[in-house]
C-alpha positions as CSV (number, residue, x, y, z in Angstrom):
1,M,-1.6,15.5,-14.0
2,Y,-1.7,11.8,-14.7
3,G,1.5,10.0,-15.6
4,T,2.0,6.9,-18.0
5,D,1.3,4.7,-15.1
6,G,-2.0,6.2,-14.6
7,A,-1.1,7.9,-11.4
8,K,-1.7,11.7,-10.8
9,G,1.4,13.4,-8.9
10,D,1.7,16.6,-7.0
11,A,4.6,17.7,-5.0
12,V,4.2,18.0,-1.1
13,T,6.1,19.7,1.3
14,S,8.7,17.7,3.4
15,E,7.2,19.3,6.4
16,Q,3.9,17.1,6.1
17,E,3.5,14.7,8.7
18,A,2.1,11.1,8.2
19,P,-0.9,10.9,10.5
20,E,-1.7,7.6,12.4
21,T,-3.9,4.8,10.8
22,K,-7.7,5.6,11.0
23,G,-10.7,4.3,8.8
24,V,-8.8,1.3,7.7
25,T,-10.0,-2.3,7.4
26,V,-7.9,-5.3,6.5
27,R,-9.0,-8.8,5.7
28,Q,-6.7,-11.6,4.9
29,L,-7.7,-13.4,1.7
30,A,-4.8,-16.2,1.4
31,T,-1.5,-17.0,2.5
32,V,1.3,-19.3,1.5
33,D,4.2,-20.7,3.7
34,L,7.2,-20.1,1.7
35,G,9.5,-22.1,3.8
36,P,8.4,-25.5,2.0
37,E,8.1,-24.0,-1.4
38,I,11.6,-22.1,-1.7
39,E,14.8,-23.0,0.1
40,G,16.0,-20.2,2.1
41,L,12.4,-18.6,2.9
42,A,11.8,-20.5,6.1
43,G,9.5,-18.2,8.4
44,R,8.3,-16.1,5.6
45,E,4.8,-16.2,4.1
46,L,3.4,-14.7,0.7
47,R,-0.1,-13.3,1.7
48,M,-3.0,-11.5,0.0
49,R,-5.2,-8.9,1.8
50,I,-8.1,-6.7,0.8
51,V,-7.7,-3.3,2.3
52,T,-10.5,-0.7,2.5
53,I,-9.7,3.0,3.3
54,E,-12.8,4.9,4.2
55,P,-13.2,8.4,2.9
56,G,-10.8,10.5,5.1
57,G,-9.1,7.4,6.2
58,V,-5.3,6.9,6.4
59,L,-3.0,3.9,6.3
60,G,-0.1,5.4,8.3
61,P,2.1,6.5,9.9
62,L,5.1,6.8,7.5
63,H,6.3,3.2,7.3
64,D,8.8,1.1,4.9
65,H,8.8,-2.1,3.4
66,I,12.3,-3.5,4.2
67,G,12.0,-7.1,4.3
68,R,8.4,-7.0,3.3
69,P,8.2,-6.2,-0.6
70,G,4.9,-6.2,-1.9
71,L,2.4,-5.0,-4.9
72,V,-0.8,-3.2,-4.8
73,Y,-3.8,-3.1,-7.0
74,I,-6.6,-0.6,-6.8
75,L,-10.1,-2.1,-7.2
76,E,-12.3,0.7,-6.4
77,G,-12.0,4.6,-5.4
78,T,-8.8,6.6,-5.1
79,I,-5.8,6.2,-3.0
80,T,-3.1,8.8,-2.4
81,D,0.3,7.2,-2.0
82,H,2.7,9.9,-0.2
83,R,6.5,8.8,-1.0
84,D,9.6,10.8,-1.7
85,G,7.9,14.2,-1.2
86,V,5.2,13.5,-4.0
87,A,1.6,12.6,-3.4
88,R,0.5,10.5,-6.3
89,E,-3.2,9.5,-6.7
90,Y,-4.0,6.0,-8.0
91,G,-7.6,4.9,-9.2
92,P,-9.1,1.4,-10.2
93,G,-7.1,-0.5,-12.4
94,V,-3.7,0.9,-11.3
95,G,-1.1,-0.2,-8.9
96,W,2.4,-0.1,-7.7
97,P,5.2,-2.0,-6.3
98,E,6.4,-1.6,-2.7
99,D,10.1,-2.6,-2.2
100,K,13.2,-1.9,0.1
101,N,13.2,1.6,-0.9
102,T,9.8,2.5,-0.4
103,M,8.8,4.8,2.6
104,H,5.3,6.0,2.5
105,W,1.9,6.4,3.7
106,L,-1.4,6.4,2.1
107,E,-4.8,8.1,2.3
108,N,-8.2,8.5,0.8
109,T,-9.2,12.1,0.2
110,G,-12.1,11.0,-1.9
111,T,-15.9,10.8,-1.0
112,T,-16.2,6.9,-1.5
113,P,-14.4,3.9,0.1
114,A,-11.2,3.0,-1.7
115,V,-10.5,-0.8,-1.9
116,E,-7.1,-2.5,-2.9
117,I,-5.7,-5.8,-3.2
118,S,-2.3,-5.9,-1.2
119,I,0.2,-8.9,-1.8
120,D,3.3,-9.0,0.0
121,V,6.1,-11.3,1.5
122,F,6.4,-10.9,5.3
123,A,8.1,-12.8,8.2
124,R,6.0,-14.6,10.6
125,T,6.7,-13.8,14.3
């Protein structure tokens, strides 16, 4: 069933393991060095990437977004976001936030590539 946010959610068992990444390509589109822009953010960048997950592909393993908040927007296909024991399916025109409380992994269970725009703040190493 689809919720008011455009996502379809189903409960999953807590025993479900997050597989390793496979069938994923990432292309960086743009970055902004936040140090000169905002006091206190030296060493951090804002980046925008396009991520493609092929059918059967996985963006894993289970990972958090502590220190790396972001936003995701689906352009094409369907992506299933596994978090908090729930698998939510997102299609084109829908997105979600990724904050310090996010612990998840993603997969494409569809038959066509899923393409998302991912924007996040991250620490340069």
